[in-house]
C-alpha positions, 0 to 999 in steps of 0.5 A: 242125505235124501232117503231116496239115495242109496244109503247104508242103514245101521242099527243104533250103536251097541244094538244088534238085530236079535232073532231069539225067541220071545218068552212064551205067551202066558195063558193066564197073563194080564193085558196092559192098555197104554193110553197116551196123554199130552200132559195139558188137556184132561187125561183120558178125556176120550175114554168112556168108563162104561164098565169094569176093565179086564186089563191094567191101565197105563197112562203115558204122559208124553210131555214128560212134565206132568204129575200123576193125576190123583184120581187114576183108577186103583191099580193103574200105572203111570209113566212120564217120558218126553216123546214125539210120537208112537214109535218113540213111545214104544222105545220108552215103554219097552224098558219099563215092561222088561223091568216089571217082568209081568207075564202080559199077553197083549199090550194095547197102544191107544192115542189120546185122541181116540174115543173108545170105551172100557167095554169096547176094549174088553170086547176087542181083547176077548175077540183077539184072544179067541182068534189068537191074533198077533196084532189087532185093532178096532176100526175107525168111522168112515168119516175119519180121513187120512187112514189106510182103507183097511183100518176103516170099518166096513160094517159087515162081518165081525173081523177081517184079516189084514196085512198090517195094523196101524199103531193108533189103537192097536193091541200087539201080542207081547212076544211080537212087541218084545221080539221087534224092540231093536227097531223102535229107536229107528222110528219116531212115528211108528208108521214103519214099525206097523207097516213093515217091521211087525208083520215081517218080524212075525215071519222071522220069528215064526210066531203063530197068529195073524193081524186082524181088524174088528168091524163091529168095534168102531171108534172115532179119531177126534183129531185130524191126522197130523203125524204124516206132516211132522219132521222128527229129530232124525230129520225124516218124516214118518214116510221117510222113516218107513222107507228106511225100515222097508230097506232094512227089512229087505236087507235082513231078508236077503242077508239073513233069511233068504229062506223067506224069499218065497214066502207069499206073505213076505213078498206081498209085504215087501212088494217083491217081484213074482220070481218064485214058482 
């Protein structure tokens, strides 16, 4: 069935959309940063160890076949699950996080092709915490093509408020990450989760904070953008998955949260017509 057709959008069997409040964000919790790895090339090859991290590191082997590198820094975590893209990584990560039951504040999600340093990660976490961000990200060099303009550094100012943050090198507050977990099995690419689900669900759960990008923390994508051309096991591309999640958010808005129909942030996010006075 073409995603352009009208179709019933169902949650996975046994799943239900939950609007229960997430656990309160701990003021003294730790931050966890996941860096993905293809299981073939040198792990963490684009991470510059230029200081001591203020966070816990998780190396995620998305081949599902590799062995834990012996030289991982002390206290690092390891998870090996076969996945296709960032959205599926979220589906595999959430059970691990909930099983650990650690009081994490932010969960960083960094692709293996992002050139970033320990100091830059520390700086981003400090600024995100100071702003009370729901989700934040460094910005990309201007010569990185294929990304939405607001994810590219403008080199002016320190931070900008944005409507949504790409998952490529994002840091998501744990209450939002956990609150939206029901949607992750619907989105292999993660684009629809970033573009629609996270900002919409933040309004549904009435979570305080905004989405930010940091213009003075600039990183490089070392591999051409490729997930947009991939077709996933559900038969959809990342764009088609995002269109489906957009429809699911609209369906939820109209059926479950009509009180948000005149919320300006929700209207802009879901591109609703101007009918509210």
